[in-house]
C-alpha positions in Angstrom: 4.3 -27.6 -37.1 0.7 -28.3 -36.0 -0.5 -27.5 -32.5 -1.0 -30.4 -30.1 -4.7 -31.3 -30.0 -6.3 -29.5 -27.0 -2.8 -28.2 -26.2 -2.0 -24.6 -25.2 -1.7 -23.4 -28.8 -5.0 -25.1 -29.8 -6.8 -23.4 -26.9 -5.3 -20.1 -27.8 -6.7 -20.4 -31.3 -10.1 -21.2 -29.9 -9.9 -18.1 -27.7 -8.9 -16.0 -30.7 -11.8 -17.4 -32.9 -14.4 -16.5 -30.2 -12.9 -13.1 -29.8 -12.8 -12.3 -33.6 -16.4 -13.5 -34.0 -17.6 -11.3 -31.2 -15.7 -8.1 -32.3 -15.6 -8.4 -36.1 -19.2 -7.1 -36.7 -18.5 -3.8 -35.0 -15.1 -3.1 -36.6 -14.4 -0.9 -39.5 -11.6 -3.2 -40.9 -11.4 -4.1 -44.5 -10.0 -7.6 -43.6 -12.0 -10.8 -43.8 -13.0 -12.3 -40.5 -10.3 -15.0 -40.8 -7.7 -12.4 -41.6 -8.9 -10.3 -38.6 -8.6 -13.4 -36.4 -5.0 -13.8 -37.5 -4.4 -10.1 -36.5 -5.9 -10.8 -33.0 -3.8 -14.0 -32.4 -0.6 -12.2 -31.3 -2.7 -10.1 -29.0 -4.3 -13.2 -27.4 -0.9 -14.8 -27.1 0.4 -11.7 -25.3 -2.6 -11.7 -22.9 -1.9 -15.4 -22.1 1.7 -14.6 -21.3 0.7 -11.6 -19.1 -1.8 -13.9 -17.3 1.1 -16.0 -16.1 3.7 -13.3 -15.5 4.7 -13.1 -11.9 4.9 -9.3 -11.8 1.9 -7.5 -13.2 3.0 -5.5 -16.4 0.4 -2.8 -16.8 2.2 -1.2 -19.7 2.1 -4.4 -21.7 -1.6 -4.8 -21.1 -2.2 -1.2 -22.1 -0.3 -1.9 -25.3 -2.8 -4.7 -26.1 -5.7 -2.2 -25.6 -3.9 0.3 -27.9 -3.4 -2.4 -30.5 -7.2 -2.8 -30.8 -7.5 0.9 -31.9 -4.8 0.2 -34.5 -6.8 -2.7 -35.7 -9.8 -0.4 -36.5 -11.8 -1.5 -33.4 -12.8 2.1 -32.7 -16.5 1.4 -32.1 -17.2 1.5 -28.3 -19.0 -1.8 -28.6 -15.7 -3.4 -29.8 -14.0 -2.7 -26.4 -17.1 -3.9 -24.5 -17.2 -7.2 -26.4 -13.4 -7.6 -26.0 -13.5 -7.2 -22.3 -16.5 -9.6 -22.1 -14.5 -12.2 -24.0 -11.3 -11.8 -21.9 -13.4 -12.0 -18.7 -15.2 -15.2 -19.8 -12.6 -17.1 -21.7 -9.0 -16.0 -20.9 -8.7 -18.0 -17.7 -10.8 -20.8 -19.1 -8.5 -21.4 -22.1 -5.2 -20.1 -20.9 -5.3 -20.6 -17.2 -4.3 -24.3 -17.4 -4.1 -25.7 -13.8 -3.0 -22.5 -12.1 -4.7 -21.0 -9.0 -8.1 -19.9 -10.4 -8.9 -17.1 -7.9 -5.5 -15.5 -8.4 -5.7 -15.9 -12.2 -9.2 -14.3 -12.3 -7.9 -11.4 -10.2 -5.0 -11.0 -12.6 -7.4 -11.2 -15.5 -9.5 -8.4 -14.0 -6.4 -6.2 -13.7 -5.5 -7.0 -17.3 -9.0 -5.9 -18.4 -8.6 -2.6 -16.5 -5.2 -1.9 -18.0 -6.4 -2.8 -21.5 -9.3 -0.4 -21.1 -6.9 2.3 -20.0 -4.6 1.7 -23.0 -7.5 1.6 -25.4 -8.8 4.9 -24.0 -5.4 6.6 -24.4 -4.9 5.3 -27.9 -8.4 6.4 -28.9 -7.8 9.9 -27.4 -4.6 10.2 -29.4 -6.4 9.0 -32.6 -9.3 11.4 -31.8 -6.9 14.3 -31.5 -5.4 13.5 -34.9 -8.9 13.1 -36.4 -10.0 16.4 -34.9 -7.1 18.1 -36.5 -7.9 16.5 -39.9 -11.6 17.6 -39.4 -10.5 21.1 -38.6 -8.5 21.2 -41.8 -11.4 19.7 -43.7 -13.7 22.3 -42.2 -11.4 25.1 -43.4 -11.3 23.6 -46.9 -15.0 23.1 -46.8 -15.5 26.7 -45.9 -13.6 27.7 -48.9 -15.3 25.3 -51.2 -18.8 26.3 -49.9 -18.0 30.0 -50.3 -16.7 29.4 -53.8 -19.8 27.3 -54.6 -22.1 30.0 -53.3 -20.4 32.6 -55.5 -19.7 30.4 -58.6 -21.8 27.3 -59.0 -25.0 26.3 -57.2 -24.7 22.7 -58.6 -21.2 22.3 -57.2 -22.4 23.7 -53.9 -25.2 21.1 -53.7 -22.8 18.2 -54.4 -20.5 19.3 -51.6 -23.4 20.2 -49.2 -25.4 17.0 -49.6 -22.6 14.6 -49.9 -20.6 15.7 -46.8 -20.2 13.1 -44.0 -20.4 15.8 -41.4 -23.4 17.9 -40.6 -23.6 21.3 -42.3 -26.0 24.1 -41.7 -26.2 27.7 -43.0 -27.9 30.6 -41.3 -28.1 34.3 -41.9 -26.5 36.8 -39.5 -29.8 37.1 -37.5 -29.6 33.4 -36.7 -32.3 32.1 -39.0 -31.5 28.6 -40.3 -31.5 28.6 -44.1 -30.1 25.3 -45.2 -29.2 21.9 -43.5 -27.8 18.7 -45.1 -28.9 15.1 -44.6 -26.1 14.4 -42.2 -27.2 17.1 -39.8 -30.9 16.0 -40.0 -29.8 12.4 -39.0 -27.7 13.8 -36.1 -30.7 15.7 -34.6 -33.4 13.3 -35.6 -35.5 16.2 -36.9 -37.1 17.0 -40.3 -35.7 19.6 -42.5 -38.7 21.8 -42.0 -38.4 21.7 -38.3 -34.7 22.5 -38.3 -35.1 25.3 -40.8 -37.7 26.9 -38.6 -35.3 27.3 -35.6 -32.9 30.1 -34.8 -29.3 29.5 -33.8 -30.0 31.3 -30.5 -32.5 28.6 -29.6 -29.8 25.9 -29.5 -28.3 27.0 -26.2 -27.5 24.2 -23.8 -26.9 24.3 -20.0 -23.4 22.9 -20.5 -22.4 25.5 -23.0 -19.0 27.1 -22.3 -19.4 30.5 -20.7 -17.5 32.3 -23.5 -19.6 30.7 -26.3 -22.0 33.6 -26.5 -19.2 36.1 -26.9 -17.6 34.1 -29.7 -20.9 33.9 -31.6 -21.6 37.6 -31.3 -18.0 38.5 -32.5 -18.5 36.3 -35.5 -21.8 37.7 -36.7 -20.4 41.3 -36.2 -17.6 40.4 -38.6 -14.9 40.6 -35.9 -14.0 36.9 -36.0 -13.7 34.6 -39.0 -14.5 31.3 -37.2 -14.4 29.5 -33.9 -14.2 25.9 -32.8 -15.8 24.5 -29.6 -17.2 21.3 -28.1 -21.0 21.8 -27.8 -24.0 19.8 -26.7 -27.5 20.0 -28.2 -30.8 18.6 -27.0 -32.4 16.0 -29.2 -36.3 15.6 -29.3 -36.1 12.3 -27.4 -34.4 14.0 -24.5 -30.9 12.7 -25.1 -27.9 14.9 -25.6 -26.0 15.2 -28.9 -22.4 16.1 -28.4 -20.5 17.6 -31.3 -17.2 19.2 -32.4 -18.6 22.4 -33.8 -16.9 24.8 -36.1 -18.7 28.0 -37.0 -17.3 30.2 -39.9 -18.3 33.5 -41.3 -19.1 33.7 -45.1 -18.6 37.0 -46.8 -20.0 38.3 -50.1 -17.9 39.3 -53.1 -17.3 42.7 -51.5 -16.1 41.1 -48.2 -19.2 42.0 -46.2 -20.5 39.4 -43.7 -23.4 37.5 -45.3 -23.9 34.0 -43.8 -22.7 31.8 -41.0 -21.7 28.2 -41.7 -21.8 25.5 -39.1 -19.9 22.2 -39.5 -20.7 19.5 -36.9 -19.1 16.1 -36.1 -21.2 13.8 -33.9 -18.9 12.8 -30.9 -21.7 11.5 -28.6 -20.6 7.8 -28.7 -16.9 8.7 -28.2 -17.8 10.9 -25.3 -19.9 8.2 -23.7 -17.0 5.7 -24.1 -14.6 8.1 -22.5 -17.0 8.7 -19.7 -17.3 4.9 -19.2 -13.6 4.4 -19.3 -13.1 7.3 -16.9 -15.7 5.6 -14.6 -13.9 2.3 -14.8 -10.5 3.9 -14.1 -11.8 5.7 -11.0 -14.1 3.1 -9.5 -13.6 -0.2 -7.9 -14.7 -3.1 -10.1 -16.0 -5.2 -7.2 -17.9 -2.7 -5.0 -18.6 0.2 -7.4 -17.1 2.6 -4.9 -14.6 5.3 -5.9 -11.1 3.7 -6.0 -7.7 5.0 -4.8 -7.3 7.2 -7.8 -10.5 9.1 -7.4 -10.1 9.3 -3.6 -6.7 10.9 -3.9 -8.2 13.4 -6.4 -10.9 14.4 -3.9 -8.5 14.5 -1.0 -6.0 16.7 -2.8 -8.9 19.0 -3.8 -10.0 19.2 -0.1 -6.5 19.9 1.1 -6.2 22.7 -1.5 -9.6 24.2 -0.7 -8.3 27.4 0.8 -8.4 29.3 4.1 -11.1 28.4 6.6 -11.7 24.9 5.1 -11.0 21.7 6.9 -11.1 17.9 6.2 -11.8 14.7 8.1 -10.7 11.3 7.1 -11.6 7.8 8.5 -9.4 4.9 7.5 -11.1 1.5 8.0 -9.5 -1.9 8.0 -11.8 -4.9 8.7 -10.7 -7.1 11.7 -10.2 -10.8 10.9 -11.1 -10.5 7.2 -8.3 -12.8 6.2 -9.7 -15.6 8.4 -13.1 -15.3 6.7 -11.5 -15.2 3.3 -9.4 -18.3 4.0 -12.1 -20.3 5.7 -15.1 -19.5 3.4 -13.3 -18.8 0.2 -12.6 -15.7 -1.9 -16.1 -15.6 -3.4 -17.7 -15.3 0.0 -15.1 -12.7 0.9 -16.0 -10.7 -2.1 -19.7 -10.8 -1.2 -18.8 -9.7 2.3 -16.8 -6.7 0.9 -19.8 -5.7 -1.3 -22.1 -5.7 1.6 -19.7 -3.7 3.8 -19.3 -1.2 0.9 -23.1 -0.8 0.6 -23.3 -0.1 4.3 -20.4 2.4 4.3 -21.9 4.1 1.3 -25.1 4.7 3.3 -23.0 6.4 6.0 -21.9 9.2 3.6 -25.1 11.2 3.8 -23.9 14.8 4.2 -22.7 17.1 1.5 -18.9 16.8 1.0 -18.8 13.2 2.2 -17.5 10.3 0.1 -16.5 6.6 0.7 -13.9 4.8 -1.3 -12.2 1.4 -1.4 -8.4 1.5 -1.4 -8.0 -2.2 -2.0 -8.4 -5.5 -0.1 -10.5 -4.9 3.0 -9.3 -1.2 3.4 -11.9 1.6 3.0 -11.7 5.4 3.5 -14.4 7.9 4.2 -13.8 11.6 3.6 -15.7 14.7 4.8 -15.0 18.3 3.9 -16.1 21.8 4.8 -15.5 24.2 7.6 -17.0 22.1 10.4 -15.3 18.7 10.1 -14.1 18.6 13.8 -17.6 17.4 14.7 -18.5 16.0 11.4 -15.7 13.4 11.3 -16.7 12.1 14.7 -20.3 11.6 13.6 -19.1 9.9 10.4 -16.9 7.6 12.4 -19.7 6.7 14.7 -22.0 5.9 11.7 -19.3 3.7 10.2 -18.8 1.7 13.5 -22.6 1.4 13.9 -23.0 0.1 10.4 -20.8 -2.9 11.2 -22.7 -3.9 14.3 -25.4 -6.0 12.5 -24.1 -9.4 11.3 -23.8 -10.0 7.5 -25.4 -13.2 6.1 -23.1 -15.1 3.7 -24.1 -18.6 2.4 -26.5 -19.0 5.3 -23.9 -17.9 8.0 -24.2 -14.8 10.0 -20.7 -13.2 10.1 -19.9 -10.6 12.7 -17.7 -8.0 11.1 -15.7 -5.5 13.1 -13.3 -2.8 12.0 -10.3 -0.8 13.2 -10.7 2.9 12.4 -8.0 5.6 12.2 -9.3 9.2 12.2 -7.4 12.3 11.0 -8.9 15.8 11.0 -7.4 19.2 10.4 -7.2 22.4 8.4 -6.6 22.4 4.6 -3.3 23.5 3.2 -1.0 22.1 6.0 -0.3 18.5 4.8 -0.1 16.6 1.6 -2.5 13.8 0.7 0.3 11.2 1.2 1.0 12.6 4.7 -2.6 12.5 5.6 -3.1 9.0 4.5 0.1 7.8 6.2 -1.2 9.4 9.5 -4.6 7.7 9.1 -2.9 4.3 8.3 -0.6 4.6 11.4 -3.6 5.5 13.6 -5.7 2.6 12.2 -2.9 0.2 13.1 -2.8 1.7 16.5 -6.5 0.9 16.9 -5.9 -2.6 15.6 -2.9 -3.1 18.0 -5.2 -2.1 20.9 -7.5 -5.0 20.2 -9.5 -3.8 17.2 -13.2 -2.9 16.9 -12.4 0.7 17.9 -11.6 4.1 16.5 -8.5 6.1 17.4 -7.8 9.8 16.7 -4.5 10.6 15.1 -1.7 11.7 17.5 1.2 13.6 15.9 3.6 12.3 18.5 2.5 8.7 18.0 2.8 9.3 14.2 6.3 10.5 14.7 7.3 7.5 16.8 5.7 5.1 14.2 7.5 6.8 11.3 10.8 6.7 13.3 10.2 2.9 13.9 9.6 2.4 10.2 12.7 4.3 9.3 14.8 2.3 11.7 13.3 -1.0 10.5 14.1 -0.2 6.8 17.6 1.0 7.8 18.6 -2.0 9.8 20.0 -4.3 7.0 22.2 -1.6 5.6 23.3 -0.6 9.1 24.6 -4.1 9.7 26.5 -4.1 6.4 28.0 -0.6 7.1 29.2 -1.6 10.6 27.1 0.9 12.5 26.6 -1.5 15.4 29.1 -1.7 18.3 29.2 -3.4 21.7 29.6 -2.0 25.2 30.4 -4.3 28.2 29.2 -4.1 31.8 31.3 -6.0 34.3 30.0 -8.9 36.3 31.5 -8.7 39.9 31.8 -11.5 42.4 30.1 -10.4 45.6 32.4 -12.5 47.8 35.8 -10.9 46.9 34.7 -8.0 44.6 36.7 -9.4 41.6 35.6 -8.9 38.0 34.5 -12.3 36.7 33.2 -11.3 33.3 31.0 -8.9 31.4 27.6 -8.7 29.7 27.8 -7.7 26.0 25.2 -5.0 25.2 24.8 -4.1 21.5 24.4 -0.4 20.5 23.5 1.2 17.2 25.4 4.4 16.2 22.7 5.8 13.9 23.7 8.6 11.4 20.7 10.7 12.4 19.5 9.6 15.8 22.9 9.0 17.5 23.5 6.1 19.8 20.4 3.9 20.2 20.0 1.3 23.0 18.9 -2.3 22.3 15.3 -1.5 23.4 15.0 0.8 20.4 15.9 -1.7 17.7 16.1 -5.3 19.0 12.2 -5.7 18.8 12.4 -4.4 15.2 15.2 -6.8 14.3 13.1 -9.6 15.8 10.1 -8.6 13.8 12.1 -8.5 10.5 14.2 -11.6 11.1 17.4 -9.6 11.1 18.0 -10.6 14.7 19.6 -13.9 13.5 22.5 -12.3 11.6 22.7 -9.4 14.1 22.9 -11.9 17.0 25.5 -14.0 15.2 27.6 -10.8 14.8 27.3 -9.9 18.5 28.3 -13.4 19.5 31.3 -13.4 17.2 32.5 -10.0 18.3 31.9 -10.8 22.0 33.8 -14.1 21.8 36.7 -12.4 20.0 36.8 -9.8 22.8 36.8 -12.5 25.4 39.8 -14.1 23.8 41.6 -10.7 23.7 40.9 -10.2 27.4 42.3 -13.5 28.3 45.4 -13.0 26.3 46.0 -9.5 27.8 45.5 -10.6 31.3 47.9 -13.5 31.0 45.7 -15.5 33.4 46.4 -13.2 36.3 42.8 -12.3 36.9 41.4 -15.8 36.2 39.1 -16.8 33.4 36.8 -14.0 32.2 33.3 -15.1 31.0 31.3 -13.2 28.4 27.5 -13.0 28.7 25.6 -12.7 25.5 21.8 -12.2 25.3 19.9 -14.7 23.1 16.6 -13.6 21.5 13.7 -16.1 21.4 13.9 -15.8 17.6 17.6 -17.0 17.7 16.6 -19.8 20.1 14.3 -21.3 17.4 16.9 -20.9 14.6 18.2 -24.3 13.4 21.8 -23.0 13.0 22.2 -21.8 16.6 24.3 -24.7 17.9 26.5 -25.0 14.8 27.1 -21.2 14.6 28.1 -21.1 18.3 30.5 -24.1 18.0 32.1 -22.6 14.8 32.6 -19.2 16.4 34.2 -20.7 19.6 36.5 -22.9 17.5 37.6 -20.1 15.2 38.4 -17.8 18.2 40.1 -20.7 20.1 38.0 -20.0 23.1 36.6 -22.8 25.3 32.9 -23.1 25.9 33.1 -22.3 29.6 34.0 -18.7 28.6 30.5 -18.1 27.2 27.2 -17.6 29.0 24.0 -17.3 26.9 21.3 -15.3 28.6 17.7 -16.3 27.7 14.7 -14.5 29.2 12.4 -16.3 31.6 9.4 -15.7 29.4 11.1 -17.4 26.5 11.9 -20.6 28.4 9.1 -21.1 31.0 6.7 -23.5 29.3 9.0 -24.2 26.4 8.7 -27.7 24.8 11.5 -30.1 24.4 12.2 -29.1 20.8 12.9 -25.6 21.8 15.1 -26.7 24.8 17.1 -29.2 22.8 19.7 -26.7 21.4 20.2 -25.2 24.8 20.7 -28.6 26.3 23.4 -29.4 23.6 25.2 -26.1 24.4 25.0 -26.8 28.1 26.4 -30.3 27.7 29.4 -28.7 25.8 30.1 -26.5 28.8 28.3 -23.2 27.8 26.5 -21.7 30.8 22.9 -20.8 30.3 21.4 -18.0 32.4 17.7 -17.5 33.0 17.5 -13.7 32.5 14.9 -11.4 34.2 13.9 -14.1 36.6 10.9 -13.2 38.7 9.2 -11.0 36.0 7.4 -13.8 34.3 5.3 -16.7 35.5 8.2 -18.0 37.7 7.0 -21.6 37.6 9.7 -22.9 40.0 8.8 -26.5 39.3 10.0 -26.0 35.7 13.5 -25.0 36.8 14.3 -28.7 37.3 13.9 -29.5 33.6 15.6 -26.3 32.2 19.3 -26.6 31.1 20.2 -23.4 33.1 23.1 -23.0 35.5 22.5 -19.4 36.5 19.4 -17.4 37.7 19.6 -13.7 36.9 17.4 -11.8 39.3 15.5 -8.8 37.8 16.4 -5.4 39.2 12.9 -5.0 40.6 13.9 -7.3 43.5 16.8 -5.0 44.5 15.1 -1.6 44.3 13.7 -2.0 47.8 17.2 -2.5 49.1 18.2 1.1 48.1 16.4 2.4 51.2 17.5 2.0 54.7 16.4 -0.2 56.3 15.7 -2.5 53.4 12.2 -3.7 52.7 11.9 -6.9 54.7 9.6 -8.5 52.2 12.1 -8.0 49.4 14.8 -9.5 51.6 12.7 -12.6 52.3 11.9 -13.1 48.6 15.5 -12.8 47.5 16.7 -15.0 50.4 14.1 -17.7 49.3 15.1 -17.5 45.7 18.8 -17.8 46.5 18.2 -20.7 48.8 16.1 -22.5 46.1 18.7 -21.8 43.4 21.6 -23.1 45.5 19.7 -26.2 46.4 19.4 -26.8 42.6 23.1 -26.1 42.1 22.3 -22.8 40.3 24.3 -19.6 40.7 22.5 -16.3 41.3 23.4 -13.0 39.5 21.7 -9.8 40.5 21.1 -6.8 38.1 20.7 -3.2 38.9 23.0 -2.8 41.9 23.4 0.9 42.4 24.7 1.4 46.0 27.2 -0.2 48.3 24.4 -1.0 50.8 22.7 -3.0 48.2 25.8 -4.9 47.3 26.5 -5.8 51.0 23.0 -6.9 51.6 23.0 -9.1 48.5 26.4 -10.6 49.6 24.9 -11.4 53.0 21.9 -13.1 51.4 24.2 -15.4 49.5 24.0 -14.0 45.9 27.0 -15.0 43.8 27.6 -12.2 41.3 26.2 -8.8 40.5 26.2 -6.0 38.0 25.1 -2.4 38.0 26.1 1.2 38.0 27.6 0.8 41.5 30.4 -1.1 39.8 30.4 0.4 36.3 28.1 1.5 33.5 28.3 -0.3 30.2 31.4 0.9 28.3 34.2 0.1 25.9 36.2 -3.1 26.4 39.3 -1.2 27.6 37.4 -0.2 30.8 36.9 -3.8 31.8 40.6 -4.4 31.1 41.5 -1.7 33.6 39.1 -3.0 36.2 40.4 -6.6 35.9 44.0 -5.3 36.2 43.1 -3.6 39.5 41.7 -6.9 40.8 44.8 -8.8 39.6 47.2 -6.5 41.4 45.1 -6.4 44.5 
């Protein structure tokens, strides 16, 4: 079946054709170019599939790189040309109508993974070749020895026709014979090479034990040795070789000559160095990447006694806004400029700057004096961001939040240090940004605990770790229990009982507040029904107060959930009061108030909680569907003294008068003494709650209190 003209398959074949034309001249394959293109086609198809895969598959991309080695693309130029083709044409021919910036980012990641897979496959192939060469060297040693002793003609055939460099020297190191392959490797004439001594070929990067191996061999104490060795060429470049040196003995077994066999590994070494660089450096900025940074950090943390480290973790403030408004290309140019400025900050020995990803950078300083050094490094970084950066004719003011960690080596792991720096950086960002913060172990511990609680919340709800305590609401006129406020608690396996202030903000942040709030409402309504059934109506209707988070208020299922829960429990709406904080309602628009109005019309009471702590825009009370004002405990604290603060009395009296004129009941929180309760009764407050009456507790305690009221 032929491919649709200009369809995906047709474009894939065009990509493969371009790829094969670019790579074929530098391969060692025996195939024709057309046959080679057919061999590349499944690799191109796999790259196209990986380009559109939702989750990035690094192993699959590495396999494509490894397949190039199997296809005899072992010349370093083959990988270079492959990466150039993928970079230029993969998104063009296989991207279709997808998001181009995202596809180009994914194409870049594919290229990195392909290079890593290519390097790994080439290393494995190299190891196999080296073993074969070592075996060939041993065989060559025997052949050469036999040739020297038996047939000069046979020796010449082996010597001159060998693909590897061969040289023979006497035991004093004088070079006697070299073959053509060795001359080509060094770029020297035979006369020049034969005039040199082995000892003159030392190189600064020689292994420390190489001299000892050589001396043992010429003394007859060693038959051969194998090393990786560099030589200097006349043009100043380095020649890297796999060198095998063997001892040749005469017919009597006495040492006579030394034989050197050399394989040129310069190109392979340069390729490995390039691949290593690409694997450890950021493609956009050229800075060291996360991999190399962690290597340096772990080395610094294992530096030994007396050594210290300092780490600065930088996140740019508002980078997402710049990226979204000006485009990813402008964002990339901004990151490159920031990287250049940060690189100029790492001026002292033992300092480095790396990019972890996105707009996150780290700077590391090491040595015995990092207490002061890290502060100076942080100051240089913050100063480097002061000058605006010009992008597309616009001067952009870039700021950053910096987290600083400093300490002795050997006490923490690299992951722990980076986590502390990350937490500290976010503390700087939460404080408004454009500032540096020093790590605080206590703040780290709190942040780690918050993170642990956040991740444990969903499972805690499933495992039933939450429970509800109830605090009675008492009528100030006759002292009877009229209901209770439901207060959720978390029985955490490690931290024990946690109050709502520890986990409700986390639940709101993660969105778990909606299912958790639904569970609290369901349990509370069920408990209200149980109370009514047990009391038999003797104590009058008991109302349950349930707190409503602003997140729940905006949830579209609030009204329907509430109605269903009341109907399933067989409880009338007047048994429920939903408490919403003043800050959530004051200034709310009609859409936000609509569900509360529907609930109020059904008969559910709505209480304005913590009244007096927010803006207290009294004019807005007229439009809110509330029936109860709940005064914050701050108004009653002045009444604990005798005589009571007259200002507090006037404020409470005014609020009560206003509320009653609007047909609103008044509930007071935080009542702790009988004097407070009496004063609030005189001022006209309707109900109260606080430790004077009872602390939050199990539902049975409320049952006992209501029975006392009922029996009078």
